[in-house]
C-alpha angles and dihedrals in degrees: 000000000000118000087239091051097048094044091054094045093050091049095046095049091048091053100037113032110099117246088238119090114236142164095190103140092210091054092048092047089050089050091047094052091046090052091050092048093048091048093051089051086057090050093254113134115219089242089067090061100041101047092098106019097049096206126038087195092058092043091051092046092051091048090051094047094046100039112144103172102276131075111332112247 
C-alpha cells in the first residue's frame, strides 16, 4: 500500500466509521464504496489502497469488529 493510500484510508476510517460495532455486510459494503469514492475525489485510485490489504471490505469489517475508541485499524 502506498504511503498516500494508507494515510488516506487511516484518516478516512477514523473520521467516517460509526462508533457502533457492526458486522452487517450491507453497511460494510456501503462504507467500502464510500471510501473508494472519497479516495477517487482525492486523486487516489482504489488500487493504491488495496495493494497490501487485498480487500477494503475485509479491512473495514475488521476495523468495525475491533474498534476500541481510537483510530480504526
